[in-house]
N, C-alpha and C positions, 0 to 999 in steps of 0.2 A: 504494500500500500504506500504509494508515493503521496507525500503531503507537500504542497507547494509552500515555500516560505512566504510569510506575509509581506506585503509591500509596505513601504514607509508610511503611506497614507493610511492603510488599514491599522498599522501598529499605533499610530498617533491617535486614531479615533477610539481605539479600545483602551489605551492607557493614557488618558488625558493628563498632560502636565498641569500643575496649578496655574490658574489664570494670573495675568499680570495684576489684576485688581486684588486678588486674594494675597498675592505676595506682598503687594504694597501695604495692605491692611496688617498683615503679620509683622512687617518691618516697622510700621508706624506704632503698633502696640508695643513691640519690643523697645523701640526708641523712647516711648512715653514711660515705660517702666524703668528704663535706665535713668532717665531724667529725674523721675520721682526718687529713685534710690540715691542719686547724687545729691539732690536737694535735701533730703532727710539727713544724709551723712554730713553735709555742710552745716545744717542747722544744729545738729548735735555737737559738732566740733566748735562752731563759733559761739555757742551758748554755754560752753563749759564753765566759764567764770561768772555767768549771770546768776542772779538769785534763784534759788530753789526754795520752795516753802515760803517763809516770811520774806516780805519785801522790805528794803530799806525805807525809813520814813521819808516822805516827800511832802513837805508843807512849804510852798513857795508862792511867789507872786508871778502872775502871767505878764506878758508884755502889754496886756490891756489893763493891768492894775488890779486884777481879780486874784484873791488868795485861794489857792487850791490845797486840799488835804487829801492826798491819794488814798490813804488807808481808810479814812472816814467815808469817802465816797464809795470805796469798794464794798462796804458793808450795805450800802443802799442798793447797788447793782454793780455788775462787772464793769471794770474800767479798762479801756484799751490805752496802753501807754506806748507812744510812738516816738522813737528816737530817729531823727532825720536831720538833714542839712539842706540848705538852699543850693549848695554846690554839688549835691549828690545826684548823679544822672538817673539812677534807679529810683530814687525818691520821687522823681517827676512822674513816674508811673504809679507809685503806691499812694502818694499824697491825695490824689483825687478820690481814691477808694476810701481812705481814712476820712476825708471830708464828707463823703456820702454817708458813711457809717455814723458820723457825728449827728445826723438827723434823728437817729433812733437809739443810739447807744452813747455811753459816756466816754469821751475821749480827752486825754491829756497828752499833748505833744511836747517833746523836748527837742528844740532846735539846737544842734551842735555846731559850734564854730561858724555861725552864720551872720556875724556882725552885731552891731548894737541894736537896741529895741526899735529905734526909728526905722532903720534899714529893714529889719525883720518884719515889722508891721507893714511896711510898704510892700514887701514881697507877698505877705499873706493877703493883703487887700487886692493886689494886682491879680492874684490867682483865685480870689474869692473864697479862700479857706476860712472857715468859721470855727475851727477847733481851738480850745484853750491851748496856748503855747507858752512854755517856759523857755527863756533864753539861757542856754548853757554855753555861752560864748567861749569859755575857757576849757570846756570839756570835763569839768569837775563831776557833774552828775553821771556823765557817761562812764567815767572811771569808777565812781562809787557803785554803780550798778553792774560793772563788769562788761559793759557793752563794747564789743570789739569791731563791730561792723554796722553801718547804717545802710539802709533802713533796718531797724529792729523793732519788733512789736512784741510787747509783753502784755498778756491779759491777766488782770489782777482781780480776784474775787475774795471777799472777806479777809483782806490783808495777805493773801497767799497767791503765789504764782499759779495760774491755771494753765497757761500756754505760753510758749515762746516760739517766735519764728524770726528769721533774719533773711535779708536779701529781698528779692522780688516776691511779693505775695499777691495772689489774684483776688479779685473781688469775692468770688464764691468761697475761696479759702478763708479769707478774713471773716466773712459773714458767718460761715460755719463755726469757726472758732468762738465767735461771740455768742452764737446760739447755744453751743455746747456749754459755755460758761454760765449762761442764764438759768 
């Protein structure tokens, strides 16, 4: 019994290779997982010196002349503490999200090495940012809190650190962190 070998066309039809779209989806999912893993690893590494558990006291005056008491506010509802700088390119993407969250959540921002109050308030007004801002022009609070990178976001609830993230944070990511802390 002679069996003819299959032609290339017949072989391809019976054993279909994965489509380009399927390969693309697999590679995209893999890339997404790698990015998530790298982001989590960087968060863990950069937040090593940041507070765990109890937060350092933070009773200061904002650039707008309002006195804020972080620990007292955190007992009322979770507070998003946002370390950032006017000079920080990544902060330009995160600050609008923080401003948006300020509509429904409590936000205290700490502007690091961003000039005097007049200059900082001009920057805030220009970008229409309405969150309470403490001017840490010398970086003292940044060092006290162990912040090594900006932007850094620390969620504080009942005087305790609930969550920490550094670098770029997406709107859904920050919103989810605030909802989990609520």
